[in-house]
C-alpha positions, 0 to 999 in steps of 0.5 A: 500500500502507499507510504503513510504514517502509522504507529504501534503501542503497548496497551496502557503502558505509554510505550510506542513508535510512530513512523512518518516515512514521507518526512523520513523520521519517527516519533517516540510515543510516551507521555507527550502530546502527539504533535510534540513527540520526541523525534527519533531517527531509525536507521534500518537497512542493508549493506548490499554489494558495497552499497548501503540502503535505508528505509525512509525512517531517517533523514540520513542515507540513500533510500531503496528504489521502491517502497511498500507498506503493510499493517495488521492488528499487531504490527506495521511493516515497511519494505524496500526493494533494491532494483540493482540486486533484487533484494527486498528488506522488510522492517516489522514493528510489533505490539504484544496485544492479546485480548483478555490477557492483561499481563501479556498485553501490557508488557512494556516491550516492542518487537522489531524484526528486520529480514531480507530476501531476493525477489523472484526474477527482476524488478520490472524489466531492469537488469540486475547489476549484482547477485549478492549471496548475502547482505548485512542488515543493520539498525541504528537509533539516533535523534535530536534529543536522544542519547544512545550508548552501548550497555553490556554486550547485547543492548543499547541504552536510549536516553531522552526526555518525555514531557508530562502535561498535567492540569491543576486548579490554576492550569486547565487543559488548554494551558497545563503545567508541563515537566520533563520526565527523563526516560531510559529505555533499553533495546536488546538484540534477540537475534543478531549482535551489537557492534559498536552502536548498531545492531547487525545480522548477516543474512545468507541467501539460499539457507534455511531457516532464514535469519532475521535481525530481531530486537526488543525495545524495553522501557519502564517508567515511574508513576505518571498518571494522577488519579484523584490527586494520587500518582498511580504506577503502571499495570505492568509493575505487578509483573516487573520490578524494573527495567532489568526485569523487563529485559530479562523477560524479553531475553527469555521469551525472544519469539513471544511477540512474533508468535503472538502476532501470528495468532492474533492477526491470524484470527482477525484476518480470517474474514472475507471483508474488504481490504479497507475493513481489514486495514481499518481494523488494524489502523484503528487499533493502532491509534487506540493503543496509543491513547490507553493508560492502564495503572494501579490505584492505591488499593491495587484496583485497576484504572484503565482509561483512554485519551480522547486522541488530540483532545487528551480527555480521559475516558470521555463517556460518549467516546467510550460508548462509541467504542462499546462494540470493541469492548463487548466483542473483544475485551469486556473486562476493560469496560468493567473497569470504567463502569466501576470508576465513572460513578466517582465523578458523578455530580449533583443533578440539581446543578442542571435540573434545579429543584427537580434534580435534588437527590439525583446524580448525573455523569458528565463528559470526561474524568480529566485531561493529560496526565491528570484524572481529577474530574471534568475538563470539557467546556460543558457537561453533556449531562443527559447523553453521558448519563444515558450512555452509562446506563446503556453500557452497564446493561450491555456489559451485564447481559453480555457477560452475565456479571452483575457485580457492577449493578450491585456495587452501583445500584444506588447510583443507577437509580439516581441516574435514572431519576436524573433523566426523569427530572430533565423532562420538564414537559412531561413528554418523556424526553429530557429538555434540559442538559441536552447539549451533546457530543456532536459539538461541531454540528448544527443547533438541531443536531447538537443542542435542540430540545427533544432530539430524536438522537437523545430520545432513542438513547433515553428510551434505551436507558429507561428500558435498561434501567427497568431491567437492571432495577428489577434484577436488583429488587429495587422495584419502586422505580421499575414502573416509572422507567417502563412508563417513561420508555413507553412515553418516548416510544409513542412520541417517536412514533407520533412525531418522529417520522417524516415520509421516509426518515426520522426527523432531527427534533421531535419539537421544532420550537426554538423557544428556550433553546440555548447555545452551550458555547455562547450562552445565547438563546436562539432568536428564531421561531423554529430550530433550523434543520429540525426536520432534516434526515440525520445518521443518529437515530440508531446510535443508541441501539447497537449495544442492545443489538449485540445482546439481542434486546429490542426497544420496540421501535418500528423496524421497517421505518428504521430500515428505511431511515438507514437507507434514506438518511445514508443516501442524503447525508453521504459525501466523499468520505462518509456521511455528514451529521445531517443533510441540512447545511449550517455554518456559524457566523462566527466561532465563540472563544469557548470553542477554540481548540475544542470543536470544529467550525465548518459546514456539514462535518462528519465523524467516521466512527459515528458512520461505523456505529450506524453501519452496525445497526444497518447490518443487524437490520439487513441493510447493506452499507458495506461499501462505505468502509472504502470511503472511511479508509480513503480518508485515513490515507488522504490525511496520513500521507500528508502529516501524522494524524493516525485515525482521523475521526472528522472530515470537512472540518474539526481536528479529532485525530490520533483518535480512539473511537474508530475501534468501533469497527471491531463490532463489524464482525458481530453485526455482519454475523448477526451475533447476539449473546445474552449470558443472563438469558442464555441467548447465543445466536447468529444469523449472517446479514448477507449471503456469503458472509464469513467472519471470525467470532472474536468474543470467545476466541482462543487468542493464545493458540490462534483458534476461533469459531466462524460465523458464516 
């Protein structure tokens, strides 16, 4: 494929490598902002018949004549071909990612493998100038702020500074306090040898097995993340006492990362989806891994949070909601950790709902920013949306796994969240009318903060349905009737006011009276909210977790299918669907939006398209071809500058974003898989003829085995 920026990182351990072959340099992923990574020059190449050629990861040296690139979930690879000799050199960088194996996946080691082979025949029609019988592979590390020094007989020490940013009461997200954090990494030769300040390996052609140059890049860091004011060590400290212990593990397990990649990649690759889908599965995982933090709290409890990409918020609830298909399909225990700590960040419902909100709680947008998780940092709370998200996720986790421990531990909070949603309904229609500004923060007023949004109506319907079942399970029956009644009100309202000929409208109440822009604080001085009746892609956003566990919220399925087709057609642009086909552009950008939200006409978000696609697959609506558009957008951006998964198009700057990992739910949606461990439901009904996808939920990742959905 084309040369573009890519990266691999270790789950939760802040250890990663970003490559930028077009700029001929790399970056070390640690604690820094993504636009200020320590610059690394990774000189990887071969000495062939007296000539030295390198891959385009360093500004020094002559590059190969032709380059190619590959990616899998656990790896990225860069290749170069020398036309004069017919030699191909390949560098592969790997992460120890193995779903549901925390100890292995957080091991702070990256694997590097360099290999060489002769291509069959000649490069194009060109005559070879030489026919070498062997080549010398080499790897060198350098960089403007990186000191390299041999350490022992088989290792190089890499010393550099990483910059930790932290928020304080006096220094918010936009202007955090920064400090240099000295790093001392160690790169080991697993196969090959250290010669001076470079690793080398001679490869003789025609011999079996083929020799490779294998390296292990090890790190170990002191506590860096502050949670509620307490510094937390990394998860891997449960396994390793220090850098020496990490290096000992790497030496004792020289093929572990390479063997694991073969197993994990082999399972995921066992599908007949498009190349774009497979590229997105890998690329979104790579981006998500860069955002993850896995640490230990004072009493040994796990803290797992995910940066919101270039926004640097921790475990933004709506972002994690969009990623729920990954958690439910691949690693539900990670979602459990978040479900356990989010309630710590609850707020008094009276702040939003006034007197009606006394005795209630709500969950706000995020839990902190940069290297500090001490509470909300975003401009506004998104109270209704995030509270509903938590309720839906709690329900989906319980039904998928059969584990009710989170329900029982947070029973009182669940009830207070549900009472908050009821308190925010000031009109009696069932749909909240206050606290309704949502995550779609670059959208039109109708999509973003209109009253009685269809998007939030369906999400609250799902939350009340979930709440009724969870409270019944907990024998907290007082509010079960209220939840069922609220759900029925919303369902009836959507049926009555939501449908316009061939699509669901954006707002169930078109009136602009009392509608306030959360960014400017100004009321809309209009008789009705512009774009209130336009098609949009968010009606089904609240349904996918329910689809995955086989729960029907009672909306008209025929209308949902028609809406999926019509809204997709009318909102479709070059790289996917925009929020709505209503054209809106702000006259000016409020200061509060600077560096937080986009300012453009008709933007779109890729992951929201993906979530919509999953709802479509479960309903037999074929939107599979759209993945080509999503991948094309990643190519367009990352062949020009490092952005990793770029969520937004036509405006905004949500890059290095984790939310694209939602695509890991595609296999379940295409296979029609529904698993409800509470009810004993485990059924599959592939959406389209010829579908063949792996079942990831109970895959044997360590041995590379899984069932197939076909």
